[in-house]
VMD Tcl script that draws the C-alpha trace (Angstrom):
set ca {
  {-166.63 254.33 78.17}
  {-163.80 251.79 79.02}
  {-162.10 254.61 80.98}
  {-165.19 255.42 82.93}
  {-165.81 251.64 83.72}
  {-162.08 251.44 84.90}
  {-162.57 254.43 87.19}
  {-165.74 252.86 88.80}
  {-163.96 249.48 89.35}
  {-160.81 251.17 90.87}
  {-160.33 250.43 94.57}
  {-162.72 247.47 94.80}
  {-164.60 246.63 97.88}
  {-162.42 248.62 100.20}
  {-163.16 251.71 98.35}
  {-166.85 251.07 98.34}
  {-166.88 250.44 102.15}
  {-164.93 253.69 102.77}
  {-167.27 255.71 100.57}
  {-170.31 254.13 102.42}
  {-168.84 255.00 105.79}
  {-168.16 258.57 104.81}
  {-171.66 258.89 103.14}
  {-173.33 257.49 106.30}
  {-171.55 259.91 108.65}
  {-172.38 262.79 106.31}
  {-176.18 261.78 106.39}
  {-176.11 261.67 110.24}
  {-174.62 265.15 110.33}
  {-177.23 266.25 107.80}
  {-180.06 265.19 110.09}
  {-178.57 266.57 113.28}
  {-177.01 269.95 112.13}
  {-177.69 270.32 108.32}
  {-179.99 273.25 108.84}
  {-177.22 275.22 110.55}
  {-174.53 274.51 107.89}
  {-174.04 276.60 104.63}
  {-173.98 273.44 102.58}
  {-176.05 270.34 103.35}
  {-173.66 267.44 104.22}
  {-175.91 265.22 102.37}
  {-174.11 266.38 99.22}
  {-171.19 264.02 100.39}
  {-173.52 261.05 100.00}
  {-174.85 262.32 96.66}
  {-171.36 262.65 95.17}
  {-169.75 259.60 96.76}
  {-172.65 257.15 96.39}
  {-175.01 258.87 93.81}
  {-172.47 259.78 91.15}
  {-171.27 256.18 90.63}
  {-175.02 255.10 90.24}
  {-175.62 257.83 87.78}
  {-172.41 256.82 85.78}
  {-173.22 253.05 85.82}
  {-176.83 253.76 84.53}
  {-175.43 256.04 81.76}
  {-172.87 253.42 80.67}
  {-175.44 250.61 80.61}
  {-177.85 252.64 78.57}
  {-175.25 253.92 76.12}
  {-173.46 250.66 75.55}
  {-176.17 248.09 75.64}
  {-179.37 249.95 76.24}
  {-179.48 247.94 79.51}
  {-182.25 249.32 81.81}
  {-181.65 248.31 85.42}
  {-182.80 249.63 88.76}
  {-180.03 252.33 88.73}
  {-181.81 254.10 85.87}
  {-184.79 254.95 88.05}
  {-182.52 255.68 91.00}
  {-180.56 258.22 88.77}
  {-183.68 259.94 87.62}
  {-184.96 260.22 91.27}
  {-181.58 261.57 92.43}
  {-181.41 264.22 89.74}
  {-185.10 265.20 90.28}
  {-184.57 265.45 94.05}
  {-181.54 267.66 93.73}
  {-183.37 269.86 91.17}
  {-186.14 270.72 93.71}
  {-183.71 271.10 96.58}
  {-184.41 267.81 98.45}
  {-180.66 266.90 99.06}
  {-181.21 264.76 101.99}
  {-183.68 262.50 100.08}
  {-181.17 262.17 97.21}
  {-178.37 261.32 99.55}
  {-180.30 258.86 101.56}
  {-181.61 256.98 98.52}
  {-178.10 256.90 96.98}
  {-176.61 255.46 100.29}
  {-179.21 252.77 100.54}
  {-178.77 251.63 96.91}
  {-174.96 251.56 97.27}
  {-175.30 249.53 100.48}
  {-177.36 246.91 98.72}
  {-174.85 246.90 95.80}
  {-171.96 246.34 98.27}
  {-173.82 243.42 100.01}
  {-174.20 241.82 96.54}
  {-170.63 242.32 95.63}
  {-169.56 240.69 98.94}
  {-171.52 237.52 97.93}
  {-169.97 237.28 94.54}
  {-167.44 234.46 93.77}
  {-163.87 234.91 94.65}
  {-161.20 234.52 91.90}
  {-160.40 230.91 91.32}
  {-157.03 229.36 90.69}
  {-158.25 225.78 90.15}
  {-157.48 225.71 86.25}
  {-153.89 227.08 87.03}
  {-153.23 224.27 89.65}
  {-154.54 221.67 87.03}
  {-152.21 223.00 84.44}
  {-149.26 222.70 86.93}
  {-150.13 218.98 87.13}
  {-149.30 218.60 83.43}
  {-145.91 216.91 83.20}
  {-143.17 219.17 81.79}
  {-140.59 216.57 80.55}
  {-140.45 212.92 79.36}
  {-137.65 210.37 78.99}
  {-137.62 209.52 75.27}
  {-135.76 206.33 74.26}
  {-133.45 206.70 71.30}
  {-130.94 204.47 69.61}
  {-128.20 205.86 71.80}
  {-130.08 205.48 75.09}
  {-132.54 208.01 76.46}
  {-132.96 211.71 76.48}
  {-135.17 214.14 78.48}
  {-137.33 216.29 76.29}
  {-140.26 218.67 76.82}
  {-143.44 216.62 77.10}
  {-145.11 218.58 74.31}
  {-142.38 217.32 71.90}
  {-143.35 213.66 72.35}
  {-144.87 212.17 69.13}
  {-147.37 209.34 68.83}
  {-145.64 205.95 68.64}
  {-142.31 207.05 70.34}
  {-141.16 204.89 73.36}
  {-140.80 206.56 76.69}
  {-139.12 205.38 80.00}
  {-140.89 206.27 83.22}
  {-139.14 205.78 86.53}
  {-140.61 205.30 89.99}
  {-142.12 208.40 91.56}
  {-142.39 210.20 88.13}
  {-145.55 211.48 86.60}
  {-146.52 209.82 83.33}
  {-146.11 212.47 80.70}
  {-148.58 211.37 77.90}
  {-151.19 208.71 77.45}
  {-149.79 205.38 76.33}
  {-149.54 201.52 76.53}
  {-146.89 199.73 78.69}
  {-144.60 197.74 76.48}
  {-142.15 196.41 79.11}
  {-142.19 196.20 82.79}
  {-144.62 196.01 85.78}
  {-145.61 198.70 88.19}
  {-148.41 200.15 90.27}
  {-149.87 203.57 89.22}
  {-151.70 206.21 91.26}
  {-154.62 207.09 89.16}
  {-156.46 209.08 91.81}
  {-156.18 212.39 89.72}
  {-158.31 210.71 86.97}
  {-160.50 208.11 88.57}
  {-160.47 208.96 92.26}
  {-159.64 205.30 93.08}
  {-158.26 204.89 96.63}
  {-155.61 202.23 95.64}
  {-152.82 202.28 93.20}
  {-153.65 200.11 90.12}
  {-151.20 197.30 89.08}
  {-150.01 197.61 85.40}
  {-148.44 195.08 83.17}
  {-147.44 194.98 79.52}
  {-150.41 195.88 77.31}
  {-152.14 197.95 80.03}
  {-152.96 201.60 79.37}
  {-151.60 204.55 81.47}
  {-152.77 208.13 81.40}
  {-150.89 211.33 81.58}
  {-150.91 213.15 84.98}
  {-151.05 209.88 86.88}
  {-148.06 208.84 89.09}
  {-145.88 205.78 88.63}
  {-145.35 204.28 92.07}
  {-142.82 201.59 92.07}
  {-141.55 199.81 89.04}
  {-139.78 201.46 86.08}
  {-141.34 200.67 82.76}
  {-141.30 201.38 79.04}
  {-144.34 202.83 77.27}
  {-145.51 203.64 73.78}
  {-147.21 207.11 73.41}
  {-150.73 206.92 72.02}
  {-152.13 210.32 72.77}
  {-149.97 213.34 73.28}
  {-150.30 217.22 73.67}
  {-153.90 218.56 73.78}
  {-155.28 215.04 73.22}
  {-153.70 213.72 76.47}
  {-155.92 212.92 79.47}
  {-154.67 215.64 81.70}
  {-155.31 218.29 79.00}
  {-158.73 217.04 78.42}
  {-159.28 217.43 82.11}
  {-158.27 221.07 81.90}
  {-160.67 221.77 79.08}
  {-163.46 220.09 81.02}
  {-163.03 222.31 84.02}
  {-162.72 225.40 81.79}
  {-166.04 224.60 80.01}
  {-167.95 222.82 82.64}
  {-169.88 225.90 84.16}
  {-170.90 227.30 80.67}
  {-174.36 226.01 81.24}
  {-174.69 227.00 84.85}
  {-177.21 229.89 84.97}
  {-176.56 232.85 87.02}
  {-179.42 234.24 89.04}
  {-180.13 237.84 88.21}
  {-181.25 240.18 90.98}
  {-184.97 240.65 90.95}
  {-184.79 244.39 91.07}
  {-182.80 244.40 87.72}
  {-184.98 241.69 86.22}
  {-188.09 243.86 86.74}
  {-186.16 247.14 86.24}
  {-187.75 248.00 82.84}
  {-191.23 247.73 84.11}
  {-190.45 249.55 87.34}
  {-188.91 252.48 85.37}
  {-191.89 252.65 82.90}
  {-194.49 252.52 85.72}
  {-192.60 255.06 87.82}
  {-192.11 257.58 85.12}
  {-195.73 257.23 84.02}
  {-197.00 257.47 87.46}
  {-194.84 260.65 88.07}
  {-195.73 262.24 84.77}
  {-199.48 261.73 85.22}
  {-199.48 262.87 88.86}
  {-197.40 265.95 87.92}
  {-199.71 266.84 84.95}
  {-202.92 266.27 86.89}
  {-201.90 267.99 90.09}
  {-199.56 270.54 88.70}
  {-197.15 269.90 91.66}
  {-193.69 268.88 90.71}
  {-192.91 267.82 94.26}
  {-195.50 265.02 94.17}
  {-193.93 263.67 90.96}
  {-190.50 263.69 92.39}
  {-191.82 261.95 95.64}
  {-193.17 259.23 93.42}
  {-189.89 258.74 91.86}
  {-188.13 258.71 95.34}
  {-190.65 256.06 96.84}
  {-190.46 254.11 93.65}
  {-186.77 253.60 94.07}
  {-186.32 249.87 94.87}
  {-184.20 250.29 97.94}
  {-185.81 247.53 100.11}
  {-186.18 245.52 96.92}
  {-182.50 245.63 96.19}
  {-181.72 244.67 99.85}
  {-184.18 241.88 100.00}
  {-181.93 239.15 98.25}
  {-178.35 240.17 99.30}
  {-179.08 240.60 102.94}
  {-180.86 237.09 103.16}
  {-177.95 235.50 101.30}
  {-175.29 237.15 103.63}
  {-177.26 235.98 106.61}
  {-177.70 232.42 105.33}
  {-173.90 232.37 104.38}
  {-173.13 233.36 108.01}
  {-175.35 230.46 109.23}
  {-173.67 228.02 106.76}
  {-170.24 229.12 107.94}
  {-171.20 228.35 111.63}
  {-172.03 224.73 110.30}
  {-168.74 224.23 108.68}
  {-169.57 225.31 105.11}
  {-167.36 227.98 103.31}
  {-169.64 229.49 100.64}
  {-167.44 230.69 97.74}
  {-170.23 231.58 95.26}
  {-172.68 234.32 96.26}
  {-175.73 232.78 94.47}
  {-174.82 229.08 95.40}
  {-177.55 229.00 98.23}
  {-180.09 230.29 95.72}
  {-179.22 227.48 93.29}
  {-179.01 224.87 96.10}
  {-182.63 225.55 97.14}
  {-183.80 224.06 93.85}
  {-181.58 220.88 93.72}
  {-183.55 217.62 93.32}
  {-180.65 215.20 93.81}
  {-177.23 215.07 95.46}
  {-174.49 213.12 93.73}
  {-171.85 211.78 96.05}
  {-168.26 210.69 95.11}
  {-167.40 207.59 97.09}
  {-163.71 207.68 98.04}
  {-163.00 210.35 100.58}
  {-166.50 211.64 100.64}
  {-168.72 208.77 101.80}
  {-165.75 206.78 102.90}
  {-162.59 207.76 104.81}
  {-160.28 207.12 101.84}
  {-158.18 204.99 104.20}
  {-157.78 201.27 103.71}
  {-158.14 198.88 106.63}
  {-158.01 195.09 107.00}
  {-161.63 194.13 107.38}
  {-161.24 190.18 107.44}
  {-158.48 187.64 107.70}
  {-158.81 183.80 106.76}
  {-156.27 181.54 108.13}
  {-155.51 178.37 106.11}
  {-153.70 175.08 106.22}
  {-153.51 174.90 109.96}
  {-152.24 178.42 110.58}
  {-153.67 180.74 113.29}
  {-154.87 184.26 112.66}
  {-151.75 185.58 114.66}
  {-149.39 183.45 112.38}
  {-150.97 184.98 109.21}
  {-150.66 188.54 110.73}
  {-147.00 187.80 111.61}
  {-146.06 186.75 108.17}
  {-147.87 189.54 106.44}
  {-146.47 192.31 108.67}
  {-142.98 190.75 108.40}
  {-143.13 191.35 104.56}
  {-145.49 194.33 104.30}
  {-143.56 196.45 106.89}
  {-140.84 196.83 104.19}
  {-143.29 198.02 101.65}
  {-144.34 201.73 100.85}
  {-147.55 200.58 99.04}
  {-150.70 201.62 100.73}
  {-151.72 198.03 101.10}
  {-148.47 197.33 102.94}
  {-149.00 200.36 105.21}
  {-152.57 199.20 106.00}
  {-151.54 195.76 106.75}
  {-148.69 196.97 109.03}
  {-150.91 199.42 110.87}
  {-153.66 196.85 111.33}
  {-151.17 194.27 112.67}
  {-149.80 196.65 115.26}
  {-153.30 197.56 116.37}
  {-154.43 193.95 116.50}
  {-151.34 192.60 118.22}
  {-149.39 195.52 119.96}
  {-146.52 193.27 120.88}
  {-146.06 192.10 117.24}
  {-142.37 192.80 116.08}
  {-141.89 192.50 112.33}
  {-138.97 189.96 111.53}
  {-138.75 190.01 107.77}
  {-135.46 189.51 106.14}
  {-134.15 189.74 102.56}
  {-137.52 191.16 101.46}
  {-137.81 191.83 97.73}
  {-140.57 193.96 95.96}
  {-142.05 192.29 92.94}
  {-143.56 195.20 90.98}
  {-147.25 194.65 90.18}
  {-147.33 191.44 92.02}
  {-146.32 191.68 95.84}
  {-143.29 190.82 97.87}
  {-141.20 187.88 98.93}
  {-138.85 187.34 101.85}
  {-137.90 185.39 104.98}
  {-140.01 185.69 108.18}
  {-139.00 183.70 111.26}
  {-136.96 181.45 109.05}
  {-139.67 180.62 106.53}
  {-139.84 181.74 102.82}
  {-143.06 183.73 102.37}
  {-144.68 185.39 99.48}
  {-147.53 188.16 99.93}
  {-149.35 189.53 96.91}
  {-152.26 189.32 94.51}
  {-153.79 186.39 92.74}
  {-151.44 186.80 89.70}
  {-148.46 186.17 92.12}
  {-150.10 183.03 93.40}
  {-150.83 181.88 89.88}
  {-147.29 182.46 88.82}
  {-146.01 180.51 91.84}
  {-148.47 177.66 91.15}
  {-150.11 178.06 94.56}
  {-153.51 176.09 94.61}
  {-156.64 177.78 95.98}
  {-158.25 175.58 98.75}
  {-161.87 174.99 98.49}
  {-162.56 176.54 101.83}
  {-161.00 179.86 100.70}
  {-163.10 180.20 97.51}
  {-166.37 181.28 99.29}
  {-164.41 183.81 101.41}
  {-162.63 185.16 98.43}
  {-165.74 185.64 96.25}
  {-167.74 187.31 98.95}
  {-164.98 189.73 99.71}
  {-164.61 190.44 95.94}
  {-168.36 191.07 95.80}
  {-167.95 193.62 98.55}
  {-165.26 195.40 96.57}
  {-162.32 194.35 98.78}
  {-158.71 194.07 97.76}
  {-157.21 190.77 98.78}
  {-153.69 189.85 99.81}
  {-152.73 186.21 99.56}
  {-149.93 184.78 101.89}
  {-148.11 181.70 100.82}
  {-145.41 179.50 102.21}
  {-143.46 176.97 100.03}
  {-146.32 176.55 97.48}
  {-149.06 176.46 100.10}
  {-151.68 179.21 100.75}
  {-151.55 179.89 104.45}
  {-154.00 182.92 104.61}
  {-155.98 185.58 102.83}
  {-156.46 189.15 104.05}
  {-159.26 191.45 102.75}
  {-158.81 195.18 102.74}
  {-161.33 197.88 101.99}
  {-162.06 201.47 102.35}
  {-164.34 202.16 105.36}
  {-167.59 204.21 105.51}
  {-167.43 207.49 107.34}
  {-169.27 207.08 110.57}
  {-171.84 209.73 109.71}
  {-172.40 208.49 106.15}
  {-175.53 206.51 106.85}
  {-177.13 209.14 109.02}
  {-176.43 211.79 106.36}
  {-178.02 209.83 103.45}
  {-181.18 209.18 105.64}
  {-181.40 212.90 106.42}
  {-180.84 213.91 102.82}
  {-183.79 211.74 101.82}
  {-185.89 213.17 104.68}
  {-185.14 216.59 103.27}
  {-186.76 215.49 99.93}
  {-183.53 215.12 97.89}
  {-182.49 211.93 96.15}
  {-179.00 210.67 96.84}
  {-176.94 209.27 93.84}
  {-173.41 207.72 93.93}
  {-170.98 208.61 91.14}
  {-167.55 207.00 91.59}
  {-164.51 206.02 89.50}
  {-164.29 202.85 91.65}
  {-165.11 199.26 90.51}
  {-168.78 198.30 90.30}
  {-168.46 195.81 93.06}
  {-167.09 198.22 95.54}
  {-169.56 200.92 94.59}
  {-172.52 198.45 94.69}
  {-171.45 197.26 98.20}
  {-171.23 200.91 99.59}
  {-174.63 201.78 97.99}
  {-176.25 198.82 99.44}
  {-174.92 199.69 102.89}
  {-176.22 203.27 102.60}
  {-179.51 202.40 100.74}
  {-178.55 204.49 97.71}
  {-180.60 203.21 94.77}
  {-178.93 205.10 91.86}
  {-175.28 204.14 91.29}
  {-172.83 204.81 88.41}
  {-169.42 203.16 88.79}
  {-166.28 203.30 86.84}
  {-166.67 206.92 86.09}
  {-163.90 209.02 84.58}
  {-164.23 212.80 85.03}
  {-166.09 213.16 81.74}
  {-168.52 210.48 82.66}
  {-169.45 212.28 85.90}
  {-169.76 215.49 83.99}
  {-171.95 214.04 81.38}
  {-174.20 212.36 83.78}
  {-174.82 215.56 85.62}
  {-175.39 217.40 82.33}
  {-178.05 214.83 81.34}
  {-179.73 214.97 84.58}
  {-180.03 218.69 84.58}
  {-181.20 218.71 80.94}
  {-183.96 216.31 82.19}
  {-185.07 218.90 84.73}
  {-183.20 217.30 87.70}
  {-180.89 220.01 89.18}
  {-177.84 218.34 90.75}
  {-175.70 219.08 93.76}
  {-172.29 217.35 93.49}
  {-170.19 216.49 96.50}
  {-166.57 215.32 96.03}
  {-162.98 215.61 97.15}
  {-160.65 214.54 94.29}
  {-159.07 216.33 91.35}
  {-161.08 214.13 89.24}
  {-164.28 215.59 90.61}
  {-163.43 219.22 89.59}
  {-165.30 219.04 86.22}
  {-168.31 217.67 87.79}
  {-168.19 220.21 90.73}
  {-168.14 222.96 88.24}
  {-170.91 221.61 85.99}
  {-173.43 220.74 88.71}
  {-176.08 223.37 89.85}
  {-174.04 223.47 93.14}
  {-170.64 221.90 93.82}
  {-169.50 221.17 97.27}
  {-165.92 220.12 97.96}
  {-164.68 218.18 101.01}
  {-162.34 220.90 102.13}
  {-160.63 218.92 104.95}
  {-159.40 216.02 102.86}
  {-160.12 217.33 99.36}
  {-157.64 218.56 96.93}
  {-157.15 222.32 96.34}
  {-158.36 221.89 92.79}
  {-161.63 220.44 93.89}
  {-162.07 223.15 96.39}
  {-161.36 225.85 93.75}
  {-163.75 224.34 91.36}
  {-166.66 224.12 93.86}
  {-169.20 226.72 94.94}
  {-168.85 225.70 98.65}
  {-166.31 223.69 100.77}
  {-167.18 221.59 103.84}
  {-164.28 222.73 105.99}
  {-164.69 220.04 108.84}
  {-165.78 217.19 106.47}
  {-168.72 216.64 108.72}
  {-171.30 215.27 106.33}
  {-174.10 215.45 108.93}
  {-174.35 219.17 108.35}
  {-175.44 218.61 104.69}
  {-179.15 218.19 105.34}
  {-179.06 221.53 107.44}
  {-177.50 223.26 104.53}
  {-180.22 222.01 102.09}
  {-183.09 223.09 104.38}
  {-181.20 226.46 105.12}
  {-181.16 227.19 101.30}
  {-184.94 226.67 101.11}
  {-185.62 228.76 104.20}
  {-183.48 231.51 102.73}
  {-185.65 231.50 99.66}
  {-188.80 231.80 101.79}
  {-187.18 234.78 103.60}
  {-186.26 236.40 100.19}
  {-189.73 236.05 99.02}
  {-191.20 237.50 102.21}
  {-188.74 240.42 101.80}
  {-189.85 240.96 98.25}
  {-193.55 240.90 99.06}
  {-193.09 243.37 101.77}
  {-190.95 245.63 99.71}
  {-193.28 245.75 96.83}
  {-196.35 246.28 99.20}
  {-194.50 249.18 100.92}
  {-193.65 250.70 97.50}
  {-197.23 250.64 96.27}
  {-198.50 251.99 99.57}
  {-195.96 254.80 99.58}
  {-196.88 255.60 95.92}
  {-200.54 255.94 96.90}
  {-199.54 258.33 99.80}
  {-197.22 260.29 97.38}
  {-199.98 260.75 94.75}
  {-202.36 262.11 97.38}
  {-199.64 264.48 98.57}
  {-199.42 263.04 102.13}
  {-195.65 262.17 101.57}
  {-193.00 264.57 100.54}
  {-189.61 263.45 99.26}
  {-187.87 263.48 102.60}
  {-190.65 261.53 104.32}
  {-190.72 259.19 101.37}
  {-186.94 258.47 101.63}
  {-187.38 257.95 105.43}
  {-190.31 255.45 104.79}
  {-187.92 253.68 102.38}
  {-185.20 253.62 105.07}
  {-187.61 252.08 107.48}
  {-188.66 249.37 105.01}
  {-184.99 248.61 104.36}
  {-184.43 248.17 108.15}
  {-187.44 245.71 108.38}
  {-185.95 243.72 105.42}
  {-182.44 243.66 107.05}
  {-183.96 242.53 110.42}
  {-186.00 239.71 108.86}
  {-182.88 238.55 106.95}
  {-180.86 238.60 110.09}
  {-183.19 235.97 111.56}
  {-181.48 233.48 109.29}
  {-178.19 233.71 111.13}
  {-179.37 231.54 113.94}
  {-182.01 229.58 112.00}
  {-182.08 225.75 112.51}
  {-184.99 223.47 111.79}
  {-186.58 222.26 115.06}
  {-186.65 218.52 115.75}
}
mol new
graphics top color blue
foreach p $ca { graphics top sphere $p radius 0.5 }
foreach p [lrange $ca 0 end-1] q [lrange $ca 1 end] { graphics top cylinder $p $q radius 0.2 }
display resetview
């Protein structure tokens, strides 16, 4: 059986297309010149398209007693050949294989997301010994050992910083847009990247227990509960086979005419029924592609039609994932330009995202501004110090100001608290023990975010915000967008668990994200959509669809398109079943013969295809 299955799978889609083209040409020749040829060309379609159907039906029955639509088709093919109706057999085989090909074309492509996640796993670690340090494979690190991590290196295992200060890019795990400052006693996770300062850490979780390995396992297991939608023709196949065989047997016994029994088998073949779903899906996928969505899972649109809520990641999805200076407060007699001059003079020497945002903002605000910082020194985890226009300046976080003993003026307290409530990051600028300015930086909303959320609600779907960012930042964004349900501070497993609970409660979820940390949630959700333009390759590989142009405004159209597609499928199925039963009635009375019955099926299939094709240009009218 395994050899037979291997033979059927050999060649893939290209082989299937080639066989269909040859079979189609053979059927055309059979219609035009078949009567003048010694052998009916329809035998080409019988062999190339019919034989695989018969073999698949045989394998399914023998190995698992699995009755599908191909069982009835096989019976009809054999019966048609026995009574000499070769064209009817070839035509039915061709239509069934065409439907199977369309289904195959909508099936998911092979994914490489897990392999890419595995590649993120650090290979080596710097282990401290009595004689210094040695580089060892990361899997050899034991709990309790001390490791050294240099700037730019990926942290090899989970642990606690014992010495040194730094900033760590945790976007792999939390999706946070900013590196997080770390000091002795703070925890760090494997797979995250050390940005600036070197530090010593103690290993606490290693090997399969480390954060990055847990992420791999989450992605591997996340879609275990995602139900695959079975084709309707196969779902009803047992009943179709029983009814068809019973009707054929009774008609043949009562009338004594074998040709009527075979005609019933031919017209009962679910050709249009098999085409009803895949043709509509293919057309809807074409429509989605025109609106910027790359559909990677064939049945994703079917599942999308049933979602009740859309869970959005924040950074890079609803926001641009790019920091900007949103407010500046000059203090102690300084002007805004003087604050910008001092901040840019120091930050232009920094590779930190905050420094780059300040430098870019200063040059945009004051095009003639020329940084004049000298002797600038980076203070890991705190900020910078240096000389700007002959003045000693410090720029950094609140911890730096406290370390320097810089007092907070009363007029700054309200500004600082308001910005913190909005989830902003603050840079304090001090000169000789005096605070001279505060700058607030924040990730900014996408211009189309508010419009998208409104339209999603209008489509009858509830938006939800799931983010690894701080509650204050998440709450501020949710308030701006009028999103009522918010879960902040989420690690990858938190997002996955929330989605699992929601779906167990009967609320199918569509997840939209862009980061590596979103990959498990994208796979676990009923439908996962990755921001393909700015998102990571791993997120795209884990998702069912990718939004190539990152234009969120197309999401409501996609939700409505999925529902419209299901309406089209139901219309196709209703028409197909009605046509089948009408053809059966005509076959029982002897009005239809096998060839005419096959042609009726062909006409029904054409109607189904045309109806599905209308989805290609469908758009909800305003």
